[in-house]
Wavefront OBJ file of the C-alpha trace (Angstrom):
o trace
v 0.000 0.000 0.000
v 1.137 3.510 -0.844
v 0.716 6.554 1.410
v 0.248 10.145 0.288
v -0.992 13.504 1.498
v -4.242 15.367 0.822
v -4.607 18.998 1.835
v -5.704 22.542 1.046
v -2.886 24.897 0.051
v -3.769 28.477 0.969
v -2.061 31.821 1.465
v -2.068 31.211 5.231
v -0.310 27.849 5.409
v 2.911 26.239 4.268
v 3.866 27.133 0.695
v 3.765 24.599 -2.147
v 7.527 24.329 -2.617
v 8.252 23.674 1.048
v 5.320 21.276 1.212
v 6.358 19.369 -1.894
v 9.901 18.878 -0.586
v 8.660 17.815 2.839
v 6.197 15.276 1.436
v 8.842 13.705 -0.795
v 11.575 13.739 1.855
v 9.343 11.783 4.243
v 8.723 8.959 1.797
v 5.160 9.698 0.767
v 4.306 8.867 -2.829
v 1.815 11.603 -3.672
v 0.391 15.043 -2.930
v -3.212 15.824 -3.905
v -4.684 19.254 -3.254
v -8.187 20.665 -3.174
v -9.728 23.282 -5.461
v -12.325 25.987 -4.936
v -12.329 29.099 -7.092
v -14.276 31.130 -4.539
v -17.102 30.794 -2.009
v -20.215 32.986 -2.318
v -20.921 35.017 0.813
v -24.626 34.181 0.641
v -24.959 30.416 0.420
v -27.962 28.106 0.662
v -25.973 24.912 0.159
v -25.019 23.422 3.543
v -21.410 22.501 4.190
v -21.180 18.676 3.919
v -18.933 18.547 6.976
v -21.529 20.341 9.097
v -21.324 23.662 10.880
v -19.539 26.705 9.506
v -17.557 26.402 6.293
v -13.811 26.659 7.068
v -12.100 29.590 5.416
v -9.574 27.293 3.727
v -12.303 26.707 1.136
v -12.132 30.260 -0.138
v -8.391 30.789 0.363
v -7.124 27.959 -1.836
v -4.374 28.647 -4.347
v -4.951 27.701 -7.953
v -4.122 23.993 -7.889
v -2.104 23.843 -11.096
v 0.048 26.834 -10.191
v 0.703 25.322 -6.752
v 1.416 21.849 -8.133
v 3.790 23.235 -10.764
v 5.712 24.959 -7.969
v 5.897 21.660 -6.088
v 6.963 19.862 -9.269
v 9.954 22.171 -9.653
v 11.479 21.031 -6.346
v 10.564 17.318 -6.369
v 11.508 14.327 -8.484
v 9.350 11.391 -7.459
v 5.973 12.171 -5.914
v 2.739 12.165 -7.882
v 1.114 15.597 -8.031
v -2.610 15.896 -8.424
v -5.920 17.547 -7.765
v -8.134 16.236 -5.043
v -10.398 17.278 -6.624
v -10.588 19.627 -9.599
v -14.136 20.914 -9.965
v -14.708 20.044 -13.614
v -18.257 21.451 -13.551
v -16.647 24.882 -13.109
v -13.801 24.478 -15.627
v -13.422 25.159 -19.320
v -12.314 21.808 -20.815
v -9.865 23.259 -23.360
v -8.023 25.276 -20.709
v -8.161 22.375 -18.259
v -6.678 19.950 -20.788
v -3.767 22.338 -21.328
v -3.207 22.877 -17.581
v -3.105 19.172 -16.741
v -0.913 18.349 -19.746
v 1.434 21.219 -18.867
v 1.738 19.938 -15.287
v 2.441 16.452 -16.619
v 5.150 17.841 -18.894
v 6.937 20.030 -16.342
v 6.780 17.277 -13.705
v 8.159 14.600 -16.014
v 4.950 12.584 -16.145
v 3.753 12.795 -12.542
v 0.341 14.453 -12.909
v -2.835 12.933 -11.497
v -6.166 14.426 -12.529
v -8.513 13.959 -9.577
v -11.989 15.159 -10.521
v -15.386 15.781 -8.977
v -18.727 17.414 -9.722
v -18.731 19.663 -6.643
v -21.240 20.261 -3.871
v -21.565 24.064 -3.615
v -24.452 25.021 -5.880
v -23.954 28.774 -5.568
v -20.272 28.445 -6.452
v -20.991 26.518 -9.643
v -23.867 28.841 -10.578
v -21.395 31.738 -10.578
v -19.542 29.824 -13.310
v -22.715 29.515 -15.372
v -23.270 25.875 -14.435
v -26.741 24.501 -13.792
v -26.465 22.250 -10.724
v -29.233 20.016 -12.081
v -27.131 18.952 -15.085
v -23.633 19.138 -13.617
v -23.084 15.385 -13.786
v -23.740 15.207 -17.523
v -21.650 18.337 -18.008
v -18.681 16.811 -16.171
v -18.888 13.610 -18.215
v -18.816 15.546 -21.475
v -15.959 17.756 -20.354
v -13.893 14.759 -19.297
v -14.460 13.111 -22.657
v -13.481 16.336 -24.403
v -10.324 16.647 -22.293
v -9.304 13.112 -23.256
v -9.790 13.938 -26.931
v -7.602 17.032 -26.557
v -4.891 14.974 -24.854
v -4.828 12.106 -27.318
v -5.658 13.513 -30.781
v -3.532 15.675 -33.030
v -6.719 17.230 -34.373
v -9.223 16.997 -31.571
v -12.901 17.722 -31.937
v -15.952 17.195 -29.787
v -19.659 17.607 -30.350
v -22.001 17.201 -27.402
v -24.877 18.872 -25.600
v -22.589 21.033 -23.430
v -19.208 20.958 -25.174
v -18.861 21.624 -28.878
v -15.795 22.459 -30.929
v -14.603 21.732 -34.458
v -11.117 20.223 -35.023
v -8.406 22.057 -33.070
v -4.689 21.844 -32.369
v -3.966 21.708 -28.653
v -0.533 21.241 -27.093
v 1.311 20.178 -25.047
v 0.285 16.566 -25.049
v 0.788 14.733 -21.762
v 3.955 12.767 -21.104
v 1.965 9.840 -19.716
v 0.287 7.591 -22.247
v -2.453 7.465 -23.146
v -2.972 10.334 -20.666
v -2.580 11.218 -16.965
v -4.730 8.987 -14.774
v -8.203 10.286 -13.995
v -9.147 9.674 -10.365
v -12.915 10.033 -10.094
v -14.140 11.317 -6.755
v -17.611 10.844 -5.311
v -19.883 8.243 -3.788
v -22.071 5.607 -5.363
v -23.550 8.144 -7.768
v -20.099 8.485 -9.331
v -19.633 4.763 -10.005
v -20.901 4.948 -13.620
v -18.411 7.788 -14.188
v -15.644 5.658 -12.688
v -16.641 2.829 -15.020
v -16.776 4.949 -18.160
v -14.043 7.532 -17.604
v -11.975 6.699 -14.537
v -8.589 5.124 -14.017
v -9.186 4.983 -10.260
v -11.857 5.716 -7.667
v -11.019 8.483 -5.187
v -13.088 7.576 -2.126
v -13.533 10.622 0.088
v -13.279 9.844 3.808
v -15.257 6.591 3.558
v -14.875 4.694 6.870
v -13.189 1.291 6.580
v -16.318 -0.545 7.722
v -18.252 0.842 4.753
v -15.549 0.820 2.123
v -15.294 -2.891 1.327
v -18.877 -3.327 0.058
v -18.616 -0.056 -1.880
v -15.446 -1.234 -3.624
v -17.194 -4.465 -4.617
v -20.185 -2.529 -5.976
v -18.009 -0.070 -7.858
v -15.940 -2.814 -9.483
v -19.066 -4.739 -10.379
v -20.406 -1.691 -12.246
v -17.036 -1.039 -13.878
v -16.544 -4.746 -14.681
v -12.819 -4.422 -13.938
v -10.442 -4.170 -11.001
v -10.405 -0.375 -10.621
v -7.713 0.846 -8.181
v -8.909 2.708 -5.090
v -7.325 5.687 -3.331
v -8.875 6.888 -0.067
v -8.836 10.658 0.462
v -8.573 12.479 3.818
v -7.593 9.564 6.047
v -7.025 10.428 9.743
v -3.638 9.732 11.312
v -5.097 7.170 13.743
v -3.081 3.928 13.390
v -6.105 1.786 14.227
v -8.071 3.269 11.340
v -5.119 2.860 8.984
v -4.769 -0.781 10.015
v -8.406 -1.398 9.089
v -7.834 0.110 5.651
v -4.834 -2.173 5.077
v -7.178 -5.178 5.253
v -9.039 -3.894 2.188
v -8.003 -3.949 -1.468
v -6.890 -0.314 -1.516
v -3.928 0.998 -3.512
v -3.256 4.221 -1.586
v -4.235 6.130 1.535
v -4.029 9.920 1.511
v -3.611 11.302 5.017
v -5.455 14.548 5.641
v -2.967 17.323 6.406
v -4.487 20.368 8.147
v -3.514 23.720 6.634
v -1.060 25.273 9.072
v 2.152 27.359 9.037
v 5.344 25.623 7.974
v 6.785 24.570 11.328
v 3.518 23.062 12.509
v 2.970 21.357 9.170
v 6.406 19.734 9.209
v 5.763 18.366 12.699
v 2.452 16.904 11.535
v 4.104 15.333 8.498
v 6.668 13.731 10.791
v 3.881 12.080 12.789
v 2.087 10.934 9.638
v 5.299 9.462 8.258
v 5.728 7.479 11.485
v 2.221 6.078 11.126
v 2.803 5.151 7.487
v 6.111 3.433 8.362
v 4.241 0.965 10.592
v 2.345 -0.420 7.622
v 4.951 -0.438 4.833
l 1 2 3 4 5 6 7 8 9 10 11 12 13 14 15 16 17 18 19 20 21 22 23 24 25 26 27 28 29 30 31 32 33 34 35 36 37 38 39 40 41 42 43 44 45 46 47 48 49 50 51 52 53 54 55 56 57 58 59 60 61 62 63 64 65 66 67 68 69 70 71 72 73 74 75 76 77 78 79 80 81 82 83 84 85 86 87 88 89 90 91 92 93 94 95 96 97 98 99 100 101 102 103 104 105 106 107 108 109 110 111 112 113 114 115 116 117 118 119 120 121 122 123 124 125 126 127 128 129 130 131 132 133 134 135 136 137 138 139 140 141 142 143 144 145 146 147 148 149 150 151 152 153 154 155 156 157 158 159 160 161 162 163 164 165 166 167 168 169 170 171 172 173 174 175 176 177 178 179 180 181 182 183 184 185 186 187 188 189 190 191 192 193 194 195 196 197 198 199 200 201 202 203 204 205 206 207 208 209 210 211 212 213 214 215 216 217 218 219 220 221 222 223 224 225 226 227 228 229 230 231 232 233 234 235 236 237 238 239 240 241 242 243 244 245 246 247 248 249 250 251 252 253 254 255 256 257 258 259 260 261 262 263 264 265 266 267 268 269 270 271 272 273 274
């Protein structure tokens, strides 16, 4: 089993270069970071975690700028989004950003994707929450065309463009892995478009049956990465009994010194299970 880090990178916490170095130096295999473009002040959509929405949600750095900075000072770790909100992203620009990250990192990009939960946020991007799932599916298909075709074109209900040239192409072939986030509602997307399922904070007791259901729908042995795992060794031990490829510890967003101390503890936990 591999161990990585999931976190929010903001203007108030450790910077992406220091974080990237620290994650790699401690033997983790990956760094996945969250994305939110903004958070509307007036919001009807409740925070899924309950209570007040933490300010890290509206202070996040652009994920591809932050990951490129981390790529410049690392050599080994995978660098990805956890998750990019595809319902709020232009697919042509997104294809170029992911491919550019893959190029500058030497083929280490991971494209973690999700549909998003904040209806007001996506509405500010012109997205209808009622059709965001179909929109995301089309945009992902369009992104794959842009990555893999010299003259890419796409014609759908939401995305439509005649043949175009779009470079760079990704280093990884056929393209960077797409980690599809979400619950059971995302399983058809995993089956059709995913290279892995990114399970968000699913407790170990619930994860096994969900993996079986997801793989049954996909009709293949889709790898599983668990996002936002607590540092509790007992919980980690339960995950190791399941057919999971990677655990991503949740790293709170803190200043550098505090973050490095937390990473030290997480590395000690991971070392018990390697």
